[in-house]
C-alpha positions in Angstrom: -14.5 25.5 1.8 -12.1 26.2 4.6 -8.9 27.8 3.4 -5.9 25.7 3.5 -4.0 28.0 5.9 -6.8 27.8 8.4 -6.4 24.0 8.7 -3.9 22.2 11.0 -1.6 19.3 10.1 -2.7 15.9 11.1 -0.4 13.3 12.5 1.3 11.4 9.7 2.9 8.0 10.1 5.1 5.8 8.0 2.9 4.2 5.4 0.3 6.9 5.3 -1.0 7.4 1.8 0.5 10.1 -0.4 -1.8 12.6 -1.9 -3.1 11.6 -5.4 -2.0 13.5 -8.5 -5.5 14.8 -9.1 -5.9 16.1 -5.5 -2.3 17.6 -5.6 -3.2 19.5 -8.8 -6.4 20.8 -7.2 -4.6 21.9 -4.1 -1.7 23.4 -6.0 -4.3 25.6 -7.9 -4.8 27.3 -4.5 -1.1 28.0 -4.2 0.0 29.9 -7.4 3.5 30.7 -6.1 4.4 27.1 -5.6 5.3 24.3 -7.9 5.9 20.5 -7.5 9.4 19.4 -8.2 10.9 15.9 -8.3 14.0 15.6 -6.2 15.5 12.1 -6.9 12.1 10.5 -7.1 10.6 12.4 -4.2 7.9 15.0 -5.0 8.2 18.2 -3.1 6.5 21.6 -3.0 8.9 24.4 -3.7 8.6 28.2 -3.6 11.5 30.6 -4.3 11.0 33.9 -2.5 13.1 36.9 -3.6 13.8 39.4 -0.8 15.8 42.6 -0.5 18.8 41.2 1.4 20.2 38.4 3.5 18.7 39.8 6.7 15.2 39.6 5.3 15.8 36.1 4.1 16.9 35.0 7.6 13.9 36.8 9.2 11.5 35.0 6.9 13.3 31.6 7.5 13.0 32.1 11.2 9.2 32.9 11.0 8.7 29.8 8.9 10.8 27.8 11.5 8.5 29.0 14.3 5.5 27.9 12.3 7.1 24.5 11.6 7.7 24.0 15.3 4.1 24.9 16.2 2.7 22.4 13.6 5.5 19.8 14.2 6.1 19.7 10.4 9.4 20.9 9.1 10.6 22.2 5.7 13.9 22.4 4.0 14.9 26.1 3.9 17.8 27.4 1.8 18.8 30.9 2.8 20.9 33.0 0.4 21.5 36.7 -0.1 18.2 38.1 -1.4 16.5 34.7 -1.7 14.9 32.0 0.4 13.9 28.6 -1.2 11.3 26.6 0.7 10.6 22.9 0.3 7.7 21.1 1.9 7.2 17.3 1.8 6.5 14.6 4.2 9.7 12.8 5.2 8.0 9.8 6.7 6.2 8.9 3.4 8.9 10.3 1.1 6.4 12.4 -0.8 3.5 14.8 -0.7 0.7 14.7 1.9 -2.1 17.2 2.5 -0.1 18.6 5.4 2.5 19.9 2.9 -0.1 22.0 1.1 -1.5 23.3 4.4 2.0 24.3 5.4 2.7 26.0 2.1 -0.5 28.0 2.5 0.5 29.0 6.0 4.0 29.9 4.7 2.4 32.3 2.2 1.0 34.3 5.0 4.6 35.4 5.9 5.7 36.3 2.4 5.3 39.8 1.2 4.2 39.8 -2.4 
């Protein structure tokens, strides 16, 4: 099976189907640092990354931003001193799509564990 981070996002349009709960759990098993959160009825992938300082959080946010531009799929990034919180979801369908799991896997490449 091809690793998630080796895949590319597909074009997603309004009305595209959200990922099923079963498939979401299966894909989430490949992303142990991530969880699914409900934000006012919208499911989102979330990862909180602890870093040494604000500069590192900004650097990581910028790397993820460049990735988002390359894939044309954009997250919510919350930068704080020593912490970056990352949310992936598909805005057009107000929920989770396979693209979000692909982007989470690609994001993990930039995070030092």
